[in-house]
Structure formats: structure tokens, C-alpha cells
PDB file of N, CA, C and O in Angstrom, chain B, residues numbered from 101:
ATOM      1  N   UNK B 101       0.755  -1.233   0.329  1.00  0.00           N
ATOM      2  CA  UNK B 101      -0.076   0.165  -0.336  1.00  0.00           C
ATOM      3  C   UNK B 101       0.807   1.039  -0.232  1.00  0.00           C
ATOM      4  O   UNK B 101       1.969   0.854   0.130  1.00  0.00           O
ATOM      5  N   UNK B 102       0.126   2.403  -0.657  1.00  0.00           N
ATOM      6  CA  UNK B 102       1.898   3.580  -0.982  1.00  0.00           C
ATOM      7  C   UNK B 102       0.382   4.438  -0.514  1.00  0.00           C
ATOM      8  O   UNK B 102      -0.773   4.056  -0.702  1.00  0.00           O
ATOM      9  N   UNK B 103       0.825   5.603   0.094  1.00  0.00           N
ATOM     10  CA  UNK B 103      -0.056   7.180   0.837  1.00  0.00           C
ATOM     11  C   UNK B 103       0.534   8.081  -0.734  1.00  0.00           C
ATOM     12  O   UNK B 103       1.627   7.939  -1.282  1.00  0.00           O
ATOM     13  N   UNK B 104      -0.501   8.906  -1.116  1.00  0.00           N
ATOM     14  CA  UNK B 104       0.258   9.758  -1.893  1.00  0.00           C
ATOM     15  C   UNK B 104       0.654  10.882  -1.022  1.00  0.00           C
ATOM     16  O   UNK B 104       0.207  10.873   0.125  1.00  0.00           O
ATOM     17  N   UNK B 105       1.563  12.020  -1.458  1.00  0.00           N
ATOM     18  CA  UNK B 105       1.634  13.360  -0.838  1.00  0.00           C
ATOM     19  C   UNK B 105       0.739  13.981  -0.793  1.00  0.00           C
ATOM     20  O   UNK B 105       0.339  14.390  -1.883  1.00  0.00           O
ATOM     21  N   UNK B 106      -0.071  14.397   0.485  1.00  0.00           N
ATOM     22  CA  UNK B 106      -1.588  15.414   0.590  1.00  0.00           C
ATOM     23  C   UNK B 106      -1.010  17.118  -0.407  1.00  0.00           C
ATOM     24  O   UNK B 106      -1.771  18.075  -0.552  1.00  0.00           O
ATOM     25  N   UNK B 107       0.407  17.075  -0.930  1.00  0.00           N
ATOM     26  CA  UNK B 107       0.603  18.332  -1.921  1.00  0.00           C
ATOM     27  C   UNK B 107       0.986  18.255  -3.425  1.00  0.00           C
ATOM     28  O   UNK B 107       1.251  19.112  -4.267  1.00  0.00           O
ATOM     29  N   UNK B 108       0.896  16.547  -3.442  1.00  0.00           N
ATOM     30  CA  UNK B 108       0.380  15.867  -5.337  1.00  0.00           C
ATOM     31  C   UNK B 108      -1.138  16.247  -5.195  1.00  0.00           C
ATOM     32  O   UNK B 108      -1.890  16.851  -5.960  1.00  0.00           O
ATOM     33  N   UNK B 109      -1.275  15.850  -4.319  1.00  0.00           N
ATOM     34  CA  UNK B 109      -3.336  15.366  -4.216  1.00  0.00           C
ATOM     35  C   UNK B 109      -4.202  16.348  -4.209  1.00  0.00           C
ATOM     36  O   UNK B 109      -5.405  16.189  -4.420  1.00  0.00           O
ATOM     37  N   UNK B 110      -3.359  18.014  -3.833  1.00  0.00           N
ATOM     38  CA  UNK B 110      -3.870  19.090  -4.544  1.00  0.00           C
ATOM     39  C   UNK B 110      -3.613  19.355  -5.633  1.00  0.00           C
ATOM     40  O   UNK B 110      -4.411  19.875  -6.412  1.00  0.00           O
ATOM     41  N   UNK B 111      -2.346  19.021  -5.922  1.00  0.00           N
ATOM     42  CA  UNK B 111      -1.926  19.425  -7.532  1.00  0.00           C
ATOM     43  C   UNK B 111      -3.451  18.748  -8.847  1.00  0.00           C
ATOM     44  O   UNK B 111      -4.108  19.137  -9.812  1.00  0.00           O
ATOM     45  N   UNK B 112      -3.254  17.396  -7.832  1.00  0.00           N
ATOM     46  CA  UNK B 112      -4.446  16.770  -9.246  1.00  0.00           C
ATOM     47  C   UNK B 112      -5.431  17.183  -9.183  1.00  0.00           C
ATOM     48  O   UNK B 112      -6.127  17.359 -10.182  1.00  0.00           O
ATOM     49  N   UNK B 113      -5.834  17.493  -7.879  1.00  0.00           N
ATOM     50  CA  UNK B 113      -7.439  18.225  -7.638  1.00  0.00           C
ATOM     51  C   UNK B 113      -7.663  19.692  -8.044  1.00  0.00           C
ATOM     52  O   UNK B 113      -8.788  20.177  -7.932  1.00  0.00           O
ATOM     53  N   UNK B 114      -6.361  20.605  -8.635  1.00  0.00           N
ATOM     54  CA  UNK B 114      -6.733  21.226  -9.377  1.00  0.00           C
ATOM     55  C   UNK B 114      -6.933  21.076 -10.780  1.00  0.00           C
ATOM     56  O   UNK B 114      -7.537  21.856 -11.517  1.00  0.00           O
ATOM     57  N   UNK B 115      -6.121  19.521 -11.222  1.00  0.00           N
ATOM     58  CA  UNK B 115      -6.688  19.770 -12.548  1.00  0.00           C
ATOM     59  C   UNK B 115      -8.242  19.113 -13.149  1.00  0.00           C
ATOM     60  O   UNK B 115      -8.521  18.840 -14.317  1.00  0.00           O
ATOM     61  N   UNK B 116      -8.917  19.006 -12.188  1.00  0.00           N
ATOM     62  CA  UNK B 116     -10.182  18.550 -12.160  1.00  0.00           C
ATOM     63  C   UNK B 116     -11.470  19.694 -11.895  1.00  0.00           C
ATOM     64  O   UNK B 116     -11.437  20.839 -11.445  1.00  0.00           O
ATOM     65  N   UNK B 117     -12.453  18.956 -12.318  1.00  0.00           N
ATOM     66  CA  UNK B 117     -13.055  20.453 -13.015  1.00  0.00           C
ATOM     67  C   UNK B 117     -14.869  20.073 -11.959  1.00  0.00           C
ATOM     68  O   UNK B 117     -15.955  20.640 -12.083  1.00  0.00           O
ATOM     69  N   UNK B 118     -14.528  19.129 -11.188  1.00  0.00           N
ATOM     70  CA  UNK B 118     -15.857  18.483 -10.419  1.00  0.00           C
ATOM     71  C   UNK B 118     -15.399  17.022 -10.031  1.00  0.00           C
ATOM     72  O   UNK B 118     -14.309  16.451  -9.984  1.00  0.00           O
ATOM     73  N   UNK B 119     -16.595  16.697  -9.797  1.00  0.00           N
ATOM     74  CA  UNK B 119     -16.342  15.423  -8.847  1.00  0.00           C
ATOM     75  C   UNK B 119     -17.174  14.321  -9.591  1.00  0.00           C
ATOM     76  O   UNK B 119     -17.409  13.362  -8.855  1.00  0.00           O
ATOM     77  N   UNK B 120     -17.640  14.217 -10.760  1.00  0.00           N
ATOM     78  CA  UNK B 120     -18.228  13.633 -11.201  1.00  0.00           C
ATOM     79  C   UNK B 120     -17.453  12.068 -11.321  1.00  0.00           C
ATOM     80  O   UNK B 120     -16.402  12.192 -11.950  1.00  0.00           O
ATOM     81  N   UNK B 121     -17.633  11.053 -11.006  1.00  0.00           N
ATOM     82  CA  UNK B 121     -16.659   9.625 -11.654  1.00  0.00           C
ATOM     83  C   UNK B 121     -16.308   9.568 -12.422  1.00  0.00           C
ATOM     84  O   UNK B 121     -15.106   9.833 -12.467  1.00  0.00           O
ATOM     85  N   UNK B 122     -16.951   9.206 -13.620  1.00  0.00           N
ATOM     86  CA  UNK B 122     -16.540   9.530 -15.362  1.00  0.00           C
ATOM     87  C   UNK B 122     -15.807  10.676 -15.508  1.00  0.00           C
ATOM     88  O   UNK B 122     -15.373  10.763 -16.656  1.00  0.00           O
ATOM     89  N   UNK B 123     -15.336  12.064 -14.433  1.00  0.00           N
ATOM     90  CA  UNK B 123     -14.521  12.956 -14.925  1.00  0.00           C
ATOM     91  C   UNK B 123     -13.435  12.210 -14.272  1.00  0.00           C
ATOM     92  O   UNK B 123     -12.587  11.745 -15.033  1.00  0.00           O
ATOM     93  N   UNK B 124     -13.287  11.994 -12.947  1.00  0.00           N
ATOM     94  CA  UNK B 124     -12.099  11.760 -12.548  1.00  0.00           C
ATOM     95  C   UNK B 124     -11.234  10.324 -13.006  1.00  0.00           C
ATOM     96  O   UNK B 124     -10.069   9.997 -12.778  1.00  0.00           O
ATOM     97  N   UNK B 125     -12.458   9.554 -13.831  1.00  0.00           N
ATOM     98  CA  UNK B 125     -11.699   8.412 -14.461  1.00  0.00           C
ATOM     99  C   UNK B 125     -11.007   9.016 -15.925  1.00  0.00           C
ATOM    100  O   UNK B 125      -9.861   8.676 -16.219  1.00  0.00           O
ATOM    101  N   UNK B 126     -11.547   9.647 -16.533  1.00  0.00           N
ATOM    102  CA  UNK B 126     -10.926  10.173 -17.245  1.00  0.00           C
ATOM    103  C   UNK B 126      -9.446  11.045 -16.751  1.00  0.00           C
ATOM    104  O   UNK B 126      -8.266  10.701 -16.818  1.00  0.00           O
ATOM    105  N   UNK B 127      -9.858  11.850 -16.424  1.00  0.00           N
ATOM    106  CA  UNK B 127      -8.972  12.326 -15.823  1.00  0.00           C
ATOM    107  C   UNK B 127      -7.310  11.991 -14.943  1.00  0.00           C
ATOM    108  O   UNK B 127      -6.147  12.385 -14.863  1.00  0.00           O
ATOM    109  N   UNK B 128      -7.843  11.433 -14.658  1.00  0.00           N
ATOM    110  CA  UNK B 128      -6.626  10.549 -13.889  1.00  0.00           C
ATOM    111  C   UNK B 128      -6.912   9.078 -13.597  1.00  0.00           C
ATOM    112  O   UNK B 128      -6.120   8.523 -12.835  1.00  0.00           O
ATOM    113  N   UNK B 129      -7.762   8.481 -14.010  1.00  0.00           N
ATOM    114  CA  UNK B 129      -7.835   7.147 -14.246  1.00  0.00           C
ATOM    115  C   UNK B 129      -7.840   6.262 -13.315  1.00  0.00           C
ATOM    116  O   UNK B 129      -7.311   5.152 -13.368  1.00  0.00           O
ATOM    117  N   UNK B 130      -8.695   6.927 -12.059  1.00  0.00           N
ATOM    118  CA  UNK B 130      -9.191   6.385 -11.339  1.00  0.00           C
ATOM    119  C   UNK B 130     -10.547   6.505 -10.821  1.00  0.00           C
ATOM    120  O   UNK B 130     -11.272   7.370 -11.313  1.00  0.00           O
ATOM    121  N   UNK B 131     -10.908   5.889 -10.061  1.00  0.00           N
ATOM    122  CA  UNK B 131     -12.570   5.509  -9.209  1.00  0.00           C
ATOM    123  C   UNK B 131     -12.011   6.774  -8.311  1.00  0.00           C
ATOM    124  O   UNK B 131     -10.965   7.323  -7.964  1.00  0.00           O
ATOM    125  N   UNK B 132     -14.278   6.893  -8.104  1.00  0.00           N
ATOM    126  CA  UNK B 132     -14.347   8.003  -7.207  1.00  0.00           C
ATOM    127  C   UNK B 132     -14.130   7.765  -5.778  1.00  0.00           C
ATOM    128  O   UNK B 132     -14.155   8.562  -4.840  1.00  0.00           O
ATOM    129  N   UNK B 133     -13.843   6.107  -5.813  1.00  0.00           N
ATOM    130  CA  UNK B 133     -13.603   5.821  -4.165  1.00  0.00           C
ATOM    131  C   UNK B 133     -12.441   5.919  -3.641  1.00  0.00           C
ATOM    132  O   UNK B 133     -11.987   6.398  -2.601  1.00  0.00           O
ATOM    133  N   UNK B 134     -11.842   5.131  -4.962  1.00  0.00           N
ATOM    134  CA  UNK B 134     -10.031   5.875  -5.039  1.00  0.00           C
ATOM    135  C   UNK B 134      -9.576   7.575  -4.178  1.00  0.00           C
ATOM    136  O   UNK B 134      -8.945   8.020  -3.219  1.00  0.00           O
ATOM    137  N   UNK B 135     -10.588   8.093  -5.568  1.00  0.00           N
ATOM    138  CA  UNK B 135      -9.816   9.378  -5.146  1.00  0.00           C
ATOM    139  C   UNK B 135     -10.569  10.073  -3.660  1.00  0.00           C
ATOM    140  O   UNK B 135     -10.171  11.220  -3.454  1.00  0.00           O
ATOM    141  N   UNK B 136     -11.387   9.649  -2.818  1.00  0.00           N
ATOM    142  CA  UNK B 136     -11.747  10.095  -1.293  1.00  0.00           C
ATOM    143  C   UNK B 136     -10.601   9.745  -1.018  1.00  0.00           C
ATOM    144  O   UNK B 136      -9.690  10.549  -0.821  1.00  0.00           O
ATOM    145  N   UNK B 137     -10.462   8.319  -0.957  1.00  0.00           N
ATOM    146  CA  UNK B 137      -9.288   7.958  -0.393  1.00  0.00           C
ATOM    147  C   UNK B 137      -8.108   8.428  -0.351  1.00  0.00           C
ATOM    148  O   UNK B 137      -7.581   8.544   0.755  1.00  0.00           O
ATOM    149  N   UNK B 138      -7.389   8.818  -1.540  1.00  0.00           N
ATOM    150  CA  UNK B 138      -6.007   9.902  -1.602  1.00  0.00           C
ATOM    151  C   UNK B 138      -6.878  11.304  -0.568  1.00  0.00           C
ATOM    152  O   UNK B 138      -6.705  11.352   0.650  1.00  0.00           O
ATOM    153  N   UNK B 139      -7.342  11.836  -0.951  1.00  0.00           N
ATOM    154  CA  UNK B 139      -8.318  13.300  -0.292  1.00  0.00           C
ATOM    155  C   UNK B 139      -7.759  12.847   1.143  1.00  0.00           C
ATOM    156  O   UNK B 139      -6.882  13.543   1.656  1.00  0.00           O
ATOM    157  N   UNK B 140      -8.263  11.636   1.853  1.00  0.00           N
ATOM    158  CA  UNK B 140      -8.432  11.521   3.488  1.00  0.00           C
ATOM    159  C   UNK B 140      -7.354  10.737   3.546  1.00  0.00           C
ATOM    160  O   UNK B 140      -7.592   9.774   4.275  1.00  0.00           O
ATOM    161  N   UNK B 141      -5.701  10.710   2.867  1.00  0.00           N
ATOM    162  CA  UNK B 141      -4.755  10.338   3.145  1.00  0.00           C
ATOM    163  C   UNK B 141      -4.658   8.759   3.209  1.00  0.00           C
ATOM    164  O   UNK B 141      -3.660   8.328   3.787  1.00  0.00           O
ATOM    165  N   UNK B 142      -5.640   7.748   2.648  1.00  0.00           N
ATOM    166  CA  UNK B 142      -5.699   6.911   2.981  1.00  0.00           C
ATOM    167  C   UNK B 142      -4.761   6.388   1.915  1.00  0.00           C
ATOM    168  O   UNK B 142      -4.784   6.828   0.766  1.00  0.00           O
ATOM    169  N   UNK B 143      -3.900   5.402   2.339  1.00  0.00           N
ATOM    170  CA  UNK B 143      -3.081   4.293   1.464  1.00  0.00           C
ATOM    171  C   UNK B 143      -3.940   3.448   0.321  1.00  0.00           C
ATOM    172  O   UNK B 143      -4.997   2.886   0.608  1.00  0.00           O
ATOM    173  N   UNK B 144      -3.409   3.429  -0.896  1.00  0.00           N
ATOM    174  CA  UNK B 144      -4.461   3.127  -1.934  1.00  0.00           C
ATOM    175  C   UNK B 144      -3.152   1.533  -2.735  1.00  0.00           C
ATOM    176  O   UNK B 144      -1.949   1.791  -2.780  1.00  0.00           O
ATOM    177  N   UNK B 145      -3.357   0.950  -2.943  1.00  0.00           N
ATOM    178  CA  UNK B 145      -2.493  -0.698  -4.277  1.00  0.00           C
ATOM    179  C   UNK B 145      -1.575   0.054  -4.462  1.00  0.00           C
ATOM    180  O   UNK B 145      -1.904   1.101  -5.020  1.00  0.00           O
ATOM    181  N   UNK B 146      -0.423  -0.065  -4.190  1.00  0.00           N
ATOM    182  CA  UNK B 146       0.984   0.316  -5.178  1.00  0.00           C
ATOM    183  C   UNK B 146       0.629  -0.064  -6.632  1.00  0.00           C
ATOM    184  O   UNK B 146       1.354   0.402  -7.511  1.00  0.00           O
ATOM    185  N   UNK B 147      -0.276  -0.760  -6.941  1.00  0.00           N
ATOM    186  CA  UNK B 147      -0.529  -0.845  -8.521  1.00  0.00           C
ATOM    187  C   UNK B 147      -1.095   0.759  -9.041  1.00  0.00           C
ATOM    188  O   UNK B 147      -0.530   1.607  -9.731  1.00  0.00           O
ATOM    189  N   UNK B 148      -2.428   0.749  -8.398  1.00  0.00           N
ATOM    190  CA  UNK B 148      -3.240   2.048  -8.273  1.00  0.00           C
ATOM    191  C   UNK B 148      -2.235   2.940  -8.462  1.00  0.00           C
ATOM    192  O   UNK B 148      -1.779   3.196  -9.577  1.00  0.00           O
ATOM    193  N   UNK B 149      -1.661   3.686  -6.921  1.00  0.00           N
ATOM    194  CA  UNK B 149      -0.575   4.586  -7.033  1.00  0.00           C
ATOM    195  C   UNK B 149       0.170   4.798  -8.010  1.00  0.00           C
ATOM    196  O   UNK B 149       0.190   5.977  -8.364  1.00  0.00           O
ATOM    197  N   UNK B 150       1.183   3.671  -8.944  1.00  0.00           N
ATOM    198  CA  UNK B 150       2.065   3.536  -9.662  1.00  0.00           C
ATOM    199  C   UNK B 150       1.473   4.407 -10.772  1.00  0.00           C
ATOM    200  O   UNK B 150       1.851   5.531 -11.103  1.00  0.00           O
ATOM    201  N   UNK B 151       0.437   3.653 -11.306  1.00  0.00           N
ATOM    202  CA  UNK B 151      -0.517   3.888 -12.555  1.00  0.00           C
ATOM    203  C   UNK B 151      -0.792   5.950 -12.849  1.00  0.00           C
ATOM    204  O   UNK B 151      -0.567   6.759 -13.749  1.00  0.00           O
ATOM    205  N   UNK B 152      -1.492   5.964 -11.205  1.00  0.00           N
ATOM    206  CA  UNK B 152      -2.165   7.262 -11.221  1.00  0.00           C
ATOM    207  C   UNK B 152      -0.781   8.553 -11.376  1.00  0.00           C
ATOM    208  O   UNK B 152      -0.686   9.623 -11.976  1.00  0.00           O
ATOM    209  N   UNK B 153       0.125   7.750 -10.487  1.00  0.00           N
ATOM    210  CA  UNK B 153       1.508   9.053 -10.843  1.00  0.00           C
ATOM    211  C   UNK B 153       1.842   8.592 -11.874  1.00  0.00           C
ATOM    212  O   UNK B 153       2.640   7.840 -11.314  1.00  0.00           O
ATOM    213  N   UNK B 154       1.963   8.353 -12.878  1.00  0.00           N
ATOM    214  CA  UNK B 154       2.731   7.907 -14.145  1.00  0.00           C
ATOM    215  C   UNK B 154       1.542   8.452 -15.256  1.00  0.00           C
ATOM    216  O   UNK B 154       1.711   8.642 -16.460  1.00  0.00           O
ATOM    217  N   UNK B 155       0.522   8.605 -14.613  1.00  0.00           N
ATOM    218  CA  UNK B 155      -0.761   9.339 -16.203  1.00  0.00           C
ATOM    219  C   UNK B 155      -0.437  10.635 -15.368  1.00  0.00           C
ATOM    220  O   UNK B 155       0.131  11.485 -16.055  1.00  0.00           O
ATOM    221  N   UNK B 156      -0.612  10.928 -14.314  1.00  0.00           N
ATOM    222  CA  UNK B 156      -0.246  12.374 -13.756  1.00  0.00           C
ATOM    223  C   UNK B 156       0.643  13.173 -14.286  1.00  0.00           C
ATOM    224  O   UNK B 156       0.468  14.310 -14.723  1.00  0.00           O
ATOM    225  N   UNK B 157       1.386  12.690 -14.248  1.00  0.00           N
ATOM    226  CA  UNK B 157       2.778  13.293 -14.977  1.00  0.00           C
ATOM    227  C   UNK B 157       2.766  13.261 -16.104  1.00  0.00           C
ATOM    228  O   UNK B 157       2.684  14.408 -16.543  1.00  0.00           O
ATOM    229  N   UNK B 158       2.816  12.343 -17.059  1.00  0.00           N
ATOM    230  CA  UNK B 158       2.385  12.412 -18.582  1.00  0.00           C
ATOM    231  C   UNK B 158       1.346  14.040 -18.781  1.00  0.00           C
ATOM    232  O   UNK B 158       1.646  15.081 -19.366  1.00  0.00           O
ATOM    233  N   UNK B 159       0.198  13.696 -18.090  1.00  0.00           N
ATOM    234  CA  UNK B 159      -0.765  14.852 -18.535  1.00  0.00           C
ATOM    235  C   UNK B 159      -0.152  16.179 -18.174  1.00  0.00           C
ATOM    236  O   UNK B 159      -0.375  17.268 -18.703  1.00  0.00           O
ATOM    237  N   UNK B 160       0.568  15.926 -17.291  1.00  0.00           N
ATOM    238  CA  UNK B 160       1.195  17.845 -16.354  1.00  0.00           C
ATOM    239  C   UNK B 160       2.421  18.188 -17.666  1.00  0.00           C
ATOM    240  O   UNK B 160       2.823  19.333 -17.872  1.00  0.00           O
ATOM    241  N   UNK B 161       2.965  16.805 -18.580  1.00  0.00           N
ATOM    242  CA  UNK B 161       4.494  17.301 -19.263  1.00  0.00           C
ATOM    243  C   UNK B 161       3.168  17.798 -20.039  1.00  0.00           C
ATOM    244  O   UNK B 161       2.882  18.976 -19.827  1.00  0.00           O
ATOM    245  N   UNK B 162       2.490  17.227 -20.728  1.00  0.00           N
ATOM    246  CA  UNK B 162       1.442  17.795 -22.192  1.00  0.00           C
ATOM    247  C   UNK B 162       1.063  18.711 -21.873  1.00  0.00           C
ATOM    248  O   UNK B 162       1.596  19.492 -22.661  1.00  0.00           O
ATOM    249  N   UNK B 163       0.436  19.305 -21.195  1.00  0.00           N
ATOM    250  CA  UNK B 163      -0.148  20.403 -20.749  1.00  0.00           C
ATOM    251  C   UNK B 163       0.968  21.525 -20.213  1.00  0.00           C
ATOM    252  O   UNK B 163       0.559  22.528 -19.628  1.00  0.00           O
ATOM    253  N   UNK B 164       2.068  21.363 -20.386  1.00  0.00           N
ATOM    254  CA  UNK B 164       3.390  22.963 -19.740  1.00  0.00           C
ATOM    255  C   UNK B 164       3.626  23.092 -21.552  1.00  0.00           C
ATOM    256  O   UNK B 164       4.385  23.943 -22.017  1.00  0.00           O
TER     257      UNK B 164
END
């Protein structure tokens, strides 16, 4: 299990334009349930955390 840095979660939150499950899945590639865990500081599975970090890194590089 892996906990994501709250500062990074805050940066991810800035990329979201709402809390609809479909939007969170489209932007971050995770479920609303996983997103809620991240907001609460709860650890998520290592595979989910790795996939999320790669996707967010790719997305932020493309938008720069």
C-alpha cells in the first residue's frame, strides 16, 4: 500500500473540474472511491498509485 503526498493530491485536484466519477476516471484514471481515499490520506494499492503517478506526470508534461 502506498500513501500519496497530500501536496501532490492538491495539485491533482486543481486539474479536476468537478467530482463526477466519469470525469475523475477520464482525467486521473482512478475511481471516485480511490479519489476519496487520496483526499483522506488513506493508502491505496501500489499498482493504482504507480499508474496514477505515471498518468498525472504524463498529463502535466503534455499541458506544459
